[in-house]
C-alpha positions in Angstrom: 76.2 105.4 65.7 77.6 106.0 69.2 79.7 102.8 69.0 81.3 103.9 65.7 82.2 107.3 67.1 83.5 105.7 70.3 85.7 103.4 68.3 87.0 106.4 66.2 87.6 108.3 69.4 89.7 105.5 70.9 91.7 105.1 67.7 92.4 108.8 67.6 93.5 108.8 71.2 96.0 106.0 70.6 97.3 107.7 67.4 97.6 111.0 69.2 99.6 109.4 72.0 101.9 107.8 69.5 102.5 111.0 67.5 103.2 112.9 70.7 105.7 110.3 71.8 107.4 110.2 68.4 108.0 114.0 68.4 111.4 115.5 69.3 111.4 117.0 72.8 112.0 120.7 72.8 112.7 120.6 76.5 114.5 123.8 77.5 113.3 123.4 81.1 110.9 126.3 80.9 113.3 128.5 79.0 116.3 128.0 81.3 119.6 127.3 79.5 118.4 128.2 76.0 121.1 127.6 73.5 121.5 129.3 70.1 120.4 126.1 68.4 117.1 125.8 70.2 116.5 129.5 69.7 116.8 129.1 65.9 114.7 125.9 65.8 111.9 127.5 67.8 111.3 129.9 65.0 111.3 127.3 62.2 108.2 126.2 60.4 106.0 123.5 62.0 107.0 120.0 61.1 104.7 117.4 59.7 104.3 115.8 63.1 103.3 119.1 64.8 100.6 119.7 62.1 99.4 116.1 62.3 99.1 116.4 66.1 97.0 119.5 65.8 94.7 117.9 63.2 94.3 114.6 65.2 93.7 116.5 68.4 91.0 118.6 66.7 89.3 115.4 65.5 89.6 113.9 69.0 88.0 116.9 70.6 85.2 116.9 68.0 84.4 113.2 68.6 84.5 113.6 72.4 82.1 116.5 72.3 79.8 114.6 69.9 79.8 111.6 72.2 78.8 113.9 75.1 76.0 115.5 73.1 74.7 112.1 72.0 74.7 110.6 75.6 73.0 113.6 77.3 69.6 112.0 76.8 70.6 109.0 78.8 71.1 111.0 82.0 68.3 112.2 84.2 67.9 115.8 85.2 67.0 115.1 88.8 69.5 114.9 91.5 70.3 111.8 93.6 69.2 113.6 96.8 65.7 114.2 95.3 65.3 110.5 94.6 66.3 109.6 98.2 63.8 112.1 99.6 61.0 110.7 97.4 61.8 107.1 98.6 61.7 107.9 102.3 58.1 109.0 102.3 57.6 109.4 106.0 59.7 111.4 108.4 59.5 108.8 111.2 62.4 106.3 111.3 61.4 102.7 110.5 62.2 99.8 112.8 63.8 96.9 111.0 61.7 93.7 111.1 63.5 90.7 112.5 63.0 87.4 110.8 
C-alpha cells in the first residue's frame, strides 16, 4: 500500500512541477511597475491551469501526509542518546585490546 501511494506521490510531484512551469508568469516584481494590463488580468477568473495546480497540490499534500502517518510505526520513540547511554554500561573508560 505504501509503495502505491509513494508512486502516486512521485507522479503528482512531477505533474505539479510541469503544470507550474507551463503557467504564464505574472511577474510584476512584487508589485513594482504594475501596468494596466496586469491590473486587469489579476482580477480575472482563475484559469484551468490555476485550478488544476490547486487540485494536484491538494492531492500531493494528502498523499505526503498519508505516507508520513503510515511510516510512523517504523520509527522508534527513543532517542539516539538514550541508546548510546545504554550501550556504555560502565562509567569507566575501556582500554582497547591490542591484537
